[in-house]
C-alpha positions as CSV (number, residue, x, y, z in Angstrom):
1,M,-39.6,66.6,45.1
2,P,-42.1,68.3,43.1
3,T,-42.7,67.5,39.0
4,I,-40.2,70.2,37.2
5,I,-42.4,71.6,34.4
6,D,-40.6,71.6,31.4
7,G,-41.9,74.2,29.6
8,K,-38.9,74.1,26.4
9,T,-39.4,70.7,25.8
10,I,-43.7,71.0,25.3
11,A,-43.5,73.8,23.5
12,A,-41.1,72.5,21.4
13,R,-43.3,69.4,21.0
14,C,-46.1,71.6,20.0
15,N,-44.0,73.5,17.7
16,V,-43.0,70.2,15.7
17,A,-47.1,69.5,15.1
18,T,-47.6,73.9,14.0
19,A,-45.4,73.2,11.0
20,D,-46.8,70.0,10.3
21,D,-49.8,72.3,9.6
22,I,-47.4,75.0,8.0
23,A,-46.2,72.6,5.8
24,A,-49.9,71.0,4.7
25,L,-50.8,75.0,4.5
26,R,-47.8,74.9,1.4
27,A,-48.3,72.6,0.3
28,R,-51.5,74.0,-0.7
29,G,-49.9,76.9,-1.7
30,I,-50.8,78.7,1.5
31,T,-48.0,80.3,4.3
32,P,-48.9,81.4,7.2
33,G,-47.2,85.0,7.9
34,L,-46.5,86.8,11.1
35,A,-45.9,91.3,11.1
36,V,-44.5,92.0,14.5
37,V,-44.5,95.6,14.9
38,L,-41.5,97.4,17.6
39,L,-41.3,100.7,18.4
40,G,-37.9,101.9,20.0
41,D,-34.9,100.2,21.1
42,H,-36.4,98.3,24.8
43,P,-33.5,95.5,25.6
44,A,-36.7,92.9,26.3
45,S,-38.7,93.8,23.8
46,R,-36.2,93.6,21.1
47,A,-35.5,90.2,22.5
48,Y,-38.8,89.2,22.3
49,V,-39.4,90.3,18.9
50,R,-36.2,88.4,17.9
51,S,-36.9,84.8,19.5
52,K,-40.5,85.4,17.2
53,D,-38.8,85.8,14.4
54,K,-36.7,83.3,14.9
55,T,-38.9,80.6,16.0
56,C,-41.6,81.4,12.6
57,R,-38.5,81.2,10.1
58,E,-37.6,77.6,11.5
59,L,-41.1,76.2,11.1
60,G,-41.1,78.1,7.6
61,M,-44.0,81.3,8.4
62,H,-43.6,83.9,6.4
63,S,-42.1,86.6,9.2
64,R,-42.3,90.0,8.1
65,K,-40.7,92.5,11.2
66,L,-41.4,95.8,11.7
67,E,-38.7,98.1,13.8
68,L,-39.7,101.7,14.1
69,P,-38.3,104.5,15.8
70,L,-39.2,105.3,19.2
71,S,-40.8,108.9,18.4
72,T,-43.4,107.2,15.8
73,T,-46.6,108.6,16.2
74,Q,-50.7,107.1,17.0
75,E,-51.3,107.9,12.9
76,E,-48.0,106.9,11.8
77,L,-48.7,103.3,13.7
78,I,-52.5,102.7,13.0
79,R,-51.9,103.6,9.5
80,L,-49.3,101.2,9.6
81,I,-52.0,98.7,11.0
82,A,-54.4,99.2,8.0
83,G,-51.6,98.3,5.3
84,L,-50.7,95.1,7.5
85,N,-54.9,94.5,7.5
86,A,-54.8,94.7,4.0
87,D,-52.0,92.4,3.0
88,P,-53.3,89.2,1.8
89,A,-50.0,87.9,3.1
90,I,-50.3,88.6,6.7
91,H,-52.3,86.7,9.0
92,G,-51.3,87.2,12.2
93,I,-50.7,91.3,14.0
94,L,-48.6,92.1,16.7
95,V,-47.7,94.9,18.2
96,Q,-44.9,94.2,21.1
97,S,-45.7,95.4,24.3
98,P,-44.6,98.1,26.3
99,A,-45.2,101.2,23.8
100,P,-44.4,104.5,23.8
101,E,-45.9,106.8,26.0
102,Q,-47.2,108.9,23.3
103,I,-49.2,105.2,22.1
104,D,-52.7,104.6,23.0
105,E,-52.6,100.8,23.5
106,A,-56.3,100.3,23.8
107,A,-56.8,102.0,20.3
108,V,-54.0,100.0,18.6
109,V,-55.6,96.7,19.4
110,R,-58.6,97.7,17.9
111,A,-57.1,98.5,15.1
112,I,-56.4,95.5,14.3
113,D,-58.7,92.9,12.4
114,P,-59.4,90.8,14.5
115,R,-59.4,88.2,12.6
116,K,-55.8,89.1,12.7
117,D,-55.1,89.4,16.6
118,V,-52.8,87.3,17.1
119,D,-52.7,88.4,20.8
120,G,-56.1,87.1,21.1
121,F,-56.8,91.1,23.0
122,H,-59.6,92.8,20.6
123,P,-62.5,93.3,22.4
124,L,-64.3,90.7,19.8
125,N,-61.9,88.3,20.8
126,V,-61.8,88.7,24.1
127,A,-66.0,88.3,24.0
128,A,-65.7,85.5,21.8
129,L,-64.1,83.9,24.8
130,A,-65.8,84.5,27.3
131,M,-68.5,82.9,25.5
132,E,-66.5,80.1,24.9
133,D,-66.5,81.1,21.4
134,P,-64.5,78.1,19.3
135,S,-63.7,80.7,16.7
136,A,-61.7,83.1,19.1
137,L,-58.1,83.8,19.0
138,V,-57.1,83.6,22.7
139,P,-54.1,85.6,24.3
140,C,-51.4,83.3,24.1
141,T,-49.7,83.3,27.7
142,P,-52.8,81.7,29.3
143,L,-52.9,78.9,27.1
144,G,-50.4,78.2,27.1
145,C,-50.4,77.4,30.8
146,L,-53.5,75.0,30.1
147,E,-51.2,73.6,27.4
148,L,-48.7,72.9,30.1
149,L,-51.5,71.8,32.2
150,R,-52.6,69.4,29.9
151,A,-49.4,68.2,28.7
152,C,-48.4,66.8,32.3
153,E,-51.7,65.8,32.5
154,I,-52.5,68.1,35.6
155,P,-56.9,67.2,36.9
156,T,-58.5,70.3,36.1
157,R,-62.4,69.5,36.3
158,G,-63.7,70.5,39.7
159,A,-60.1,71.4,40.7
160,R,-60.1,75.1,42.9
161,A,-57.7,77.4,40.7
162,V,-57.0,80.5,42.0
163,V,-55.6,83.0,39.1
164,V,-53.4,86.0,41.3
165,G,-53.4,88.5,38.7
166,R,-56.4,90.3,36.9
167,S,-55.0,91.4,33.8
168,L,-56.9,91.4,30.8
169,I,-53.2,90.0,29.1
170,V,-53.3,86.9,31.5
171,G,-55.4,87.1,34.2
172,K,-59.2,87.7,32.6
173,P,-58.4,85.5,30.3
174,M,-56.6,82.4,31.9
175,A,-60.3,82.7,34.3
176,M,-62.3,81.8,32.1
177,L,-60.0,79.5,30.2
178,L,-60.1,77.8,33.2
179,L,-63.6,77.9,33.5
180,A,-64.8,76.8,30.7
181,K,-66.9,73.7,29.6
182,G,-64.4,70.8,29.2
183,T,-61.5,72.6,31.4
184,D,-64.6,73.2,34.8
185,A,-62.4,74.1,37.3
186,T,-63.3,76.5,39.7
187,V,-61.9,79.6,39.5
188,T,-61.6,82.8,42.1
189,V,-59.3,85.5,40.5
190,A,-57.1,86.7,43.3
191,H,-55.1,91.1,43.1
192,S,-53.3,93.7,45.7
193,R,-56.7,93.7,46.7
194,T,-57.7,90.7,48.0
195,A,-57.4,90.1,51.6
196,D,-55.6,87.8,53.4
197,L,-54.1,86.8,50.5
198,A,-52.1,83.8,51.4
199,A,-55.2,81.9,52.9
200,V,-56.7,82.5,49.5
201,C,-53.8,81.0,47.4
202,R,-53.2,78.2,49.9
203,E,-57.2,77.1,48.8
204,A,-55.9,76.4,45.6
205,D,-55.6,73.0,43.9
206,I,-53.8,75.5,40.7
207,L,-51.9,78.3,41.5
208,I,-51.6,80.7,38.5
209,A,-49.1,83.5,39.7
210,A,-49.2,86.6,37.3
211,L,-49.0,89.8,39.5
212,G,-45.5,91.0,38.5
213,R,-43.7,91.2,41.4
214,P,-40.6,89.0,42.0
215,Q,-41.1,86.8,43.7
216,F,-43.7,87.7,46.2
217,L,-45.6,84.2,46.4
218,G,-43.6,82.6,49.1
219,A,-44.0,79.1,50.5
220,E,-47.4,80.3,53.5
221,H,-49.1,81.4,49.8
222,V,-48.9,77.1,48.7
223,R,-51.0,74.6,49.8
224,E,-49.3,71.1,49.9
225,G,-49.7,69.1,46.9
226,A,-50.3,72.2,44.4
227,V,-49.7,73.1,41.3
228,V,-47.9,76.1,41.0
229,I,-48.0,78.2,37.3
230,D,-45.6,80.7,37.6
231,V,-46.0,83.3,34.7
232,G,-43.9,85.9,36.1
233,I,-40.6,86.6,34.4
234,N,-39.1,89.6,36.6
235,R,-34.6,90.6,36.5
236,I,-33.4,91.3,39.5
237,D,-30.1,92.4,41.0
238,D,-27.3,89.3,41.2
239,P,-23.4,90.8,41.6
240,T,-22.2,86.9,41.7
241,D,-24.2,86.2,37.9
242,P,-21.7,87.1,34.9
243,R,-24.6,89.5,33.4
244,G,-25.2,91.4,36.7
245,Y,-28.6,90.3,36.9
246,R,-31.1,87.3,37.1
247,L,-34.1,85.9,35.6
248,V,-37.5,84.9,38.2
249,G,-40.6,84.3,38.7
250,D,-43.7,85.9,40.7
251,V,-43.0,82.7,43.1
252,D,-39.8,82.0,45.5
253,F,-39.4,78.8,44.1
254,D,-36.7,77.8,46.4
255,A,-39.2,78.7,49.1
256,V,-42.4,77.1,47.2
257,A,-40.9,73.9,45.1
258,P,-40.4,71.8,48.3
259,K,-44.7,72.5,48.9
260,C,-45.4,71.3,45.3
261,R,-46.8,68.5,42.8
262,A,-45.5,70.2,40.2
263,I,-43.4,73.3,39.3
264,T,-42.9,75.3,37.0
265,P,-38.8,77.2,36.8
266,V,-38.6,80.4,35.6
267,P,-36.6,80.9,33.0
268,G,-38.2,77.6,31.1
269,G,-42.1,77.4,32.2
270,V,-44.0,79.7,30.6
271,G,-42.0,81.3,28.4
272,P,-41.5,79.3,25.9
273,M,-45.1,78.3,25.5
274,T,-45.7,81.9,25.8
275,I,-44.4,81.9,21.8
276,A,-45.5,78.3,20.5
277,M,-48.8,79.5,21.4
278,L,-48.3,82.7,19.4
279,M,-47.3,80.7,16.6
280,R,-50.1,78.2,16.5
281,N,-52.5,81.4,17.1
282,T,-51.1,82.6,13.8
283,V,-51.3,79.1,11.8
284,R,-55.4,79.1,13.6
285,A,-55.7,83.1,12.0
286,C,-54.1,82.0,8.7
287,R,-56.6,79.3,8.2
288,M,-60.2,81.2,8.9
289,L,-59.0,84.0,6.5
290,T,-58.2,81.3,3.8
291,G,-61.5,79.0,4.7
292,E,-59.0,76.4,4.6
293,P,-59.7,73.2,6.5
């Protein structure tokens, strides 16, 4: 049987280290601050924001949760971000996705001070990541995936990695992190237009699934002994569950797991790491903004 990569336990260890860093900053009179902006009442987004706010407070960080109506205009949101950019108590700013249709998300990302862009989506942070600049704030989900590999001592140097998905949120930054010096994987990025996707995926020693399609990757996509990191989180109907649904990844876990050396579950794999890396990014942003070592 494969190793089930326990993201909750690894995230908890990361949070202990982050809490220590926060305590050290607070002892010097500095409290890292994170502002999370939520537009509307999307249930999944509200749950994510609640979890982020709770984790901030547990770790000793200043948290500001800003809940705006669905009708909020682009101009109103940009003005709010400008205020947060200028607020010395706030070191990280996150606008929860998805945004309402009247909001230009790319313009919102560009409006955030890149030094406070703890999501790592600002063009200056994307460029810094591509240049392997250590000051880059890196998107939290791919950073969490890399931390899972390191925590489980999965060798990456010389390994063949296949990233399925090419989004700016996960796929592209994940590929850059795996390619970077020190990680040294050989990376293929596959997507919906990739010819013979199953054959490409079977080349992977490390397979990262981030395509947003429930249980899409099956046993035919995975080689024996591969490591599978499932970024997907999808809600599917399940009349046997009291909620009427259950959460699944982009990988058909039951079909794939017997072939794997190690695999992340959904939920409980990548998800907790995303929030842990957000906390870590906020502390890094605080240090850079305040000049603390």
